[in-house]
N, C-alpha and C positions, 0 to 999 in steps of 0.2 A: 440350471434352469434359465438363469438370466442370460448366461452366454449363448444359449440355444435361441432365445427369443431375440437377441441382439443380432445374430449371425443372419436369421430369417429376415429381420428388418432391413438389414444391409442389402440381402439379395434383391428383395422386392422393390425397394425404393431406388436402388442404385442401377440396376438392370436397365430399366428404360432410359436412364440417362446416357449409358455407355453405349446403347445400341445405336445411336444415330452418329457416333464419332466418325468424323471424316478428316483426311489430311494426316499429317505426321505431328506427333508432339516433340517438342524440345523441353528437356528436363534436366535437372541436376542439382548440385549444392554448391554454394560459395562458402569458402573457409580461409582462415588465416594461414599465410604461407609458412609462418614460423611456428605457431603452435598447434596447427591443426584445427583450432576451434571453429565451429560453424558460426557464421556471421548473419545474425538476424537483420531484417529490413534492408538488406542490400538491393540494389536496383540493377536488374538485368534487362537489357534492351537489344533490339535487333537493329543494326545501324541502317539507316535509309528507309525503314519502315516505322509506322506508327503502332509498334507492337512492343510489349514488354511486360514485366512481371516483377514483383517483389519476393523476396525469401521470407519464409515464416521464421518461427522461432527457432527451428531446427536447421536454418540455412538453406532449405529446400525450395526451388522454384519450378514452375511448368508454365510453358507458352504453348497452346493448343493449336492444332489444325494449321500446319504449314504446309504449303505447297511445295513439291520437289524443288531443289535449287542449292545454291551456295549462300550461306549467310555468314556475316560477321557479327559476333556476339560481345557486347561491351557490359561489363560488371564494374560498379562502383559503390562505394560506401564511404561515408565519413570517416577519416582517420586512416584510409588506405589508398594506395595507388590504384589508377584505373588499369584494366587488364582487358584484353580482347583475345578472342578465340574465334576460329573458322569451323563452321558446322555444315557438312555436306548431308542434305536431306534427300534420301531417295528410298523408294519402297514404301512399305507400311510400318516398318518397325519404329518405335520411338528412338530418338537420338539422345544420348547422354553427354552432356558437356559440363564437367565440373571445373570450377575456376577457383584458383587460389591467389589471394590478393596480398601483396607485402604491405605492411604498415608503413606509415609515413606521419611526419609531423602535422597535427590538425591545423588548417587555416581557420582563423575565426570566422570569416565570411562564409566559409563552408558550414560551419556549425549553425550560424544565423539563420540562413535559408534552409538548412538541413538537406539531406539527401532526398532525392525523389521518392524513395521507398518510404521514408518516414512521412512525406507529405501526403503520399497515398492513402496512409492510415488515417491521418488527421484530416484529410480534405472531406472524407466521407463522414466522419464521426465528430460531433462537437465533444467538448469536455474531455479530451483525452491527451495526455502527456506521456512521453516516451522518454525515460531517463537511463542514460548509460554511465558507466564509471567515471568518464570525464566529466559529465554533468555534476555528479556528487562531489568530485575532488574540487570543483570550482568554488563551493560554498564554504567560507571560513567556518572553522570548526571551534567548538568548545570543549577542549581536551581531546576528543578524538572524532573522526569522521563518523557520520551517521546519516542513513538513508532517509529517515522520517524527518530530520530537520532539514534535509534538502528538499523534501516534498512540501515543507512548511512555506517556501517562497513561492509557490504556485498560486495562481489566482483562485480565490474561493476557498482557501485552506487556512485555518487560524489555529493558534495554540494558546492556552490561556496563561502561560508563564514561559520564563526562561527555563525553569528547572525541568520541566516535563516535555518531551517530544511526542506526547499523545496530541493528535489533531483532530479537528473537527471540519467537515466538509459541507459547505453551503447550509448551514443550519442544522445539520444533522448531529446527533449525539455520538459520543465516542465509540459506543458499541455497534453503531451502524455502518461500519466499514469493514468489508470483507478483505482479509489478508490471506494471500495464498504464497506458498513457497514451493515452487515446482509443481503446483496443482494441489498441494497438501494444505488444509485449512489449518491456520494457526490462530488459536484463541487469545493467548497472551503473548503479543509481540514486542513487549517492553521489558527491560529490566526494572529493578526495584524503584518504586516511586515514578516510574515513566521517564527516568533520566535519559535513557538511550534506547534504541531499538535493540533486539537481540540479533539482528543480522549484520554480520560483518560485510561492509560494502565490497571488500575485494573478492568475495565468492560470487557476487551478483553479476551476471553478464547484461541483463536489460530489466528495467522495471516499468511495467505499464500501469498508468495511474488514470483511471476513469473518475472524474469528479462529479458525474451525473449522467443520466439517460443512457447507461451502458447497454452494450448489446445483449442478444438472448443467451449467449454463452455462460453468463453469470446470473446468480440470483441469491436470495436468502438475506440480503441486507438492504437497507433503505437509501443510503447516501452513495457510497462510493466502493470501488474496487482497486485494490493494489495488488498486482500479480508480479512476484519476482521469479525470474528465471536464473538459475545458477549456472555457471559456466563449467564446462568439462576441463579435465586435467590436460596438460600439453601432451601431443602426441610424438613429438620429436626428441625431447630430452627432459631429464629431470630438472626441476628448478624449485628454488626455495625463496621465501619472502619473510622477512622479520620486521617488526615494528615496535616501537616504544614510545610511549607518551606520557603526559602528566596524569593519566588515569590507569592505563592498562599497558599490557604487553601482548604481542600476538606472533605466532609462527605458523607459516603456511608452506606445505609441500605439494607438488604435483608433478605428474609426468606419465610416461608409458609403464605399464606392467609387464614384466617379462613371462607372460603366460600365453601370449598369442598376439596376433596382429590386431591392431585398432582397439586394443584394450587400455583404458587411461584411468587415472585415480586422482583425486583431490582430497587434501586433508587440511583443516584449519581449526586453529583453537585460540582463544583469547582469555586472559585472566587479569582481574583488576589487581593493581599493585599499590597504589598510593590513596590511602582513605582520607588524606587532607583534601584531596580535590572534591569529594563528596562534601566536606564541611563548606566549602565555597558555594557549592549548588544548593545545598539544604539549609544554610545559615544555622547549622546545628551539628554537633560532633556526634556522628552516628557510626558504629562499628559495622559498617556495610561491605559486603563483598559480592562479587559476581564472577561468572564464567560462561562461556559458550563455545560450541565446536560444531563442526560439519565434516562429513566424510562423504565420498561419492566415487562409484566405480561405474564407468561407461563402457559399453561394447558397440562398436559401430560396423556396419557392413557397407563398404563403399559402392559395392555393385548394386544393391537393392535399396540404398538409402535408408535401411533400417537401423534403429538405434534403440539401445536398451541401457536403463540405468537404474542403480540401487543407491538411494541416497538416505542419509540419517543425519538428524539434527537435535542438539540438546542445549539446553541453558539452564542455570541455576543462579539463584540469588539468596543470601542470608543476611539477616539482621539480628545480631546476638548482642543484647544489652546486658551489662554487668549488674545494672540496678534490678533488684527482684521485684520491684513494682512496675518495671517497664516490660511490656510484652516482647517475645521474640517473633520474628517472622522468618518463613521460608516459603520460596517460589521455585517450581520446577516446571519446565516445558520441553517436550520432545516430540519428534515425529519421524517416521520412517516410511519410505514409499519405495515401490518398484514401478518403472515407467517403461513405456514402449511407444515408439512412433516408426512409421514407414510407409511405403507405398504398397498398396495392394491391387494388383491389376496394373492398368495403365493410368488411370486418373483418380484413384480413390486414396486419399490420404488419412491415415488414422493415428490419433494420438490418445493414450490412455494412462492412467496411473491408479494404482491401488495403494492406499496408504492407513497408517494408524497414527493418529494424533492424540497427545495427553497433555493436559495441564493441571497441577496441582497447587494449592496455596494453604499454608497452615499458620494460624496465629496461636502461640502459645502465652495464654495470660499470665502465667507463673502466679504471683500473689497480688496481681493488680485487682482492685475492687471495682473499678469503673469500666473495664474492658473485659468481654467475655471471650473464652476460647472458641476457635471456629476452625473448620476445615472446609475446603471446596476442592471439587475436581471436574474435569471434563475428559471423557475417553471416547473417542471416535474412530470408528472404522469405516472407510469409504471408498469409492471408486468413482472416478471421472472418466468419461470418454467422448471423443468427438472424431466423426467422420466428415471429411470435406471432399467433394466431388468437383473437379474441373470440368466445365462444360466447353463446347466447341467454340462458343462465342466468347470465351473469356469470363463468362459468369461463373459465380461459385454457389454451390448448394452445400449446406452442411446440416448436420443433426447430431445430437448428443444427449447423454444423460449423466446425471450426478445423483448417486445414491450414498448417503451417509447415514450412521446410526449411532448419534451421540447420546451417551449416558451421563446425565448432570446430577451432581450430587453437592448438598449443601448443608452442613452440620454447625450447630452452635451448641455450647455447653456453658450455662451461667455459673457464678460462684457457688451456688448451692448444689451443683451438680445435675441440675435439670437439663435435659438433652432434647433438643429439637432437630428433627432430620427431615429433608426434603430431598427426595430422589425420584428421577423421572429418566425414562428412556423414550426417544422418539425417533420415527423415520423421516429423516429430512431428505425427501427424494424430489426430484425434477427431471423434466425433459425439455429439450429445446429444438427449434428448427430455424434456419436462416437461409435467405436468399440474397445474394449481392449481384448487381446488374449495373451497367453504366450505359443506358441509351442516350446517345447524343452527348448534350452538355449536361444531363442529369445523372448522378450517382445515387444509388438507393441501396440501403442495407434493411431489409425487412425480416423481422423475426417474431417468434412467438415462444414464451417461456411458460411452461405449465408447472406449477407449484403443487406436485403431487401430494407433499407432505401436509399442507394446509387442508387438503380434501380428507385426509386420513385422520387429522386431528379435530376437525369441526365438520359439522353438517353444512350443505350450502356450498357455495363456492365459486361464484363468478369472479372473486378476487383472484382465483387460481389461474385463471386465463390472463396472461399479461402480455399485451402487445409491445414490441420494441421496434421503434421506427426511426432510421436516420437518413436523412436527405441532405444532399449537396448539389448546388447548381452553379455552373460556371458562368460568371457575369461578364467579365472582360478580362484580358491578360490573366493575371494570377489570382485575380479577386473571385471569391465564392461566397455564396450565401447558404446558410445551413439551417436545417430544422430537425429536432430530435425530440421524441417523446416516448414515455413508457410509464408502465405500472409496475410497483415493487413491493414485495411482502416480506415480513420477518417474523419467524417463530420463537426464537429465543432472544433473551435480553440479559442485562447484567444487572446485579443488585448493588446500587451505591446511591449515595447522596449528592446530587448535583452540587450542594453548597460546600462539599468538601474541598478546601484548598488544594489538597493533593489527594488523589484516590490510592489508598494504600492497599485495600483488600476488596477486589471485585469477585464476585461468583456469578456464574452464568445459570439461570433457570428459564424453564419454558414459559411462554405466555401463559398466565392463569386461564383455566378452562372456561371461567364464567366471563372473560374478555375477549374482544375480537383480535385476530391476527394483525399486528402493525402493518400498515398500508400507507404509500406514498405514490403519488403521482407527479411525473416530471415532464416539464416542457421547456425547451432550449431554443433560443433564435441567436445565430451567429452570423458575423461578416468579418472576413480575413482576406489578406493578401499582401503583396511587397509594395511598399511605397516607392522603394528604390532597389536596386540589385542587392544591397546589403542591409536594408531596413524593412522590416515586416511587422505587422500589426494584426492583432485579432481581438475583436469585441464579441462578447456573448452576454445575453439577458437570459435569465432562467427564473422559473417559478416552480415551487414545490408546494403540493397540497397534501397535508398528512390527514388522510382521512380517518385514520385510527392510529392512536399511540397509547402505550402503557406507561403510566406515571406513577411515582412513589406518592403515596397518600400522606400529605404533609399534615393533614387535619386528624390523623388517626389518634383517637383518645383511649378507647376501650379495646379488650382482647378481640370483640366480635367485629370491629370495624375492619374492613379490608386493607391489606398492606398496599395493594395497587388499585389504581382507578383508571377509567378510560379517559382519553384525551384526544384533542385534536390539534393542529397546528398549520402555519404557513411559513414558507421561507422564500424570498425573492431578492433579486439583485442584479447588478451589471459589473461585468469584470473586463478590464482592458490589459492587453499584454503587448509589449513593444520589445523587439529585439534588433540591436545593431551590431554589426561586426566588421572589422577590419585587422589588418595584421598588427595594428598597433594597440587597439583597444576593442573590447567586446562589452556591451552594455545590455543589460536586462532589466525591465520595468514591469511590474504587475500591480494594478490597482483594483480594488474591489469594493463597491458600495452595496451593502446588504443589511436585511432586516429579517428577523426571526421572531415568530410569536407561538406561544403555546397556551392552549385554553383547556381548563378543566373544571368542572362544577361551576361553569359560568363565569369563572375568572380568568382573565388573559394577562399574561406576563411574558417578559422577555427571558429566556433561559441564560445561564451564566455565561455561555460561550458566544452570545450574540454581540457582533462587533460591527458598528456602523460603517467605519472607514479602515481599511487596511492597505498599506503601501509597502512594497518591497522593492528596493533598488540595488542592483548588482553590477559591478563593473570590474574587468579583469584586464590589467594593463601589462602588456608583454615588453618588460623592459629590455630583455636580451633573450637569445637563444637558451631555453631551458630555465628562465627565471621570470616569474610571474608575481605580480602584486595585486591582491584582491581587495575590494571594499564592499562591504553590505551595509546598507542603511534601512532599518525597519521602523515604520511609523504606524501606531493603530490607535483609534479612539478607544475610550474606557469601556471595560465590560461592566455589565450590569451587577449590583449587589444589594442586598436588604440591609437598610439603615437601622442601627440601634437607636431606639426612640425613648428608651427608659428602663429602670431598673425597679425591682420589688423584691422583698424578702419572703421567700416561700417556705412555709412550715413543713418540716420533714415528717412529724407524726410517726416517728419510729415506733413508740409504744402507745397503743390506743387507750390502754387502762391505767397506766400509772405516769403518763407524760405530763409535764407541767407547761401547758400550752401558753400560759399567761407570760411565762418568763422566757420562752423559747424565741430566739431572734431569727432561726431559719437560716436559709442559704440565699445569697444575692442570685436573682434570676433576670436574664436580659429580656426586655420587649422589644420585638422587631416590628418595624414598619411593613408597608406592603411589600410584598416579594419582589425583589429586584427592580425597585422604582428609582434607584439612585445609580450613578456612575462613577467608576473610579477614574483617576486622572489620566491624561493621555500617555501613551507609551511610546518611546522612541529609543533606538540604540544604534550605534555604529560599531561594526567589527571589522577587523583588517588582518590580513595575512600575507605573508611572503614566502614563496616556495622556490627552492632551486634543485633542479635535476641535474645529477652528475654521473659520468661513467668513469670508473678505474677498472679497466678490464681484468677480469671477467665480471665485475661486480657493477652493479648499477644501483643508484640511491636518489633518495629524496629527502631534503631537510627542510623542515617548515617551521615558521615562527608565527604565532597566531595571538591576537589581542582581542579579547572579548570587552565590549563597552569601552571603546577608545576614550570617550570623553566623561567615563564614570557618571553617567546619567542615574539619578536615584529613582529607579522605577519602582513603584509600590508592589510588593508581593501579598502581604495582608497585615490587617491590624490584629492584635489580640484583644477581643471585645472585652475581656475582664479587667485587663491591665492598661489597655490603651497604647501598648508598646508597638512600634512600627518595625516591620521587617521588609526589607527591600530584596529584589531580584539580585541577579549577578552584578557585582561591581567591576571595576576595572581588573582584568584578570588575563596576564600573559602566560601563554603555555608554548610548548614546543614539541616537535615529533621527529623521529628519524626512521626512514624505511630502506632497507637494503634488500637487493634482490641478486641471486645468483643463478 
């Protein structure tokens, strides 16, 4: 039924757009000449004409409405040599030109200014960052490379500790980030305690990070979108990659499958090895282990540009304590999807994915008297699809839908065997439409997101219509002014306590029926351009109004008091980013000034992740060919916390009839001051790494030495309120890694 409706919608909407097509279309794909991997965001231009296009995530490009003649096509991308091809346009049939680019060493000035295709994406949109593998490899690592720790250096992104890679974007909570892996929604993207993300950077081709006012293609979260696109297996030969570091080991295998042309595979797996590294991170000896794996099979048709993929992902973490009074924990995440993309007709490009995503977490209390047993799970089946129409004038029109049906389960069992169960299933459905145009010096991306799910869950629904507007205006030379605004809603949230130092056990639940859907309005102003050929800067100011938030009821006393209450909030700030690049050194700097406030029951406070000042400096020194030295310095003002202002002895009254209350001393109880009215000390840390790339034919390798906290800064992690004992974050910590490829 849904397929029939979708195909009819395609026919009636697209037919008028295609009916007026004139001239001849030039189209094709841009790929890596060695591996056959499609190159996203490559720039394709026609020499001598002010015409061009950028490739999408599948490497596809289309330049419409060319007159008959002979054209020279130029393709370029960061990290690849420029290639040209000649196209002869005649008649009315589209001309297909596929270009294969050989890789080359990356010039740092090239990375600084970025390729023209990357600029095209970031010129229109504010608050978007495109990370590729080389960007992730550039950040010094703590034990092993991690995508989310690389995201942490972006403006507007903060993490509350060295221990966790969980991030907060522009004043948004941790559950307000939408995480997609090849279009599949991932609910728990972290290994235990949030130490690292579950995604191996080497399987990811490109990462799109929207830190605010994101386009109409996405919805369901209030703050940000992180969309990861995995790479395909190499099309020309089998290759292997192995890595070992102070935390884990990894093995990866990819190449063509002998079952037909253009069929490739990719298999990757990681497993923790050295538990002593966890002790460094958590300042506690914990028997923690983890694993994650990914597999993908891709089928491509070079003539029709069609591509089909079957991918599966899984990860697991276990914390098994030998102490019978200490609980055991188990976390599992998995996702499987079937994706397809390709050209239908002459100008209609379709991308779609069907998937099933699952996450479970279990806490076994064993003999503990203070911690209850608990189990939570999310099982989601969904489908995302998008259709893009290339119009004669170079404008783009697209529409799509996202239908998902998550089932949420949260079960707790206390020491007396009493069981509490909360299970709900919702239809998280949405539809979207976008129109992208570039009249003269103005570029516009106008969209509308329809949150069908909120209409089905609650009556009313003006909040279900969510405009998304991105405007960019050419001022002079490379300088542009930008404006973006949009409305966003969220129907599911996590159950956690904001004051926890580390979130160990998070459960997803739907917003209680008696409360409104969470809602936020974004407004972003930006100005950016090149100060010099190798020096670029960008400044953005943002304002987020949280018209509706769902907050944990910290004043709950009796069983009839609600667990959650309504709240509102505001977040605003200014972000500055500067990049400089040369063949000797590459420098990146990002500074954010921000404020976040939350109000509930007439009381306003700063949430725990509110950081007034945040500075990240990154420099890469190219000492010799294949040898780089990287330094990263981070500075942040203190996070808010609630002070302990006193103690008193609280009577237990365990036996109302036989208790001796006059002689009972009770247990000490801490009196807290106003919520988050004080600030922790300033945080700063210097990390360094050195990496050397070598080749011993037919093996290539990379050996790295990394130092976390070079000058051993004693950054405060937390104080034990009962004992007064101080625990610091990561100390001086040297690590090493070795990667071999064949």
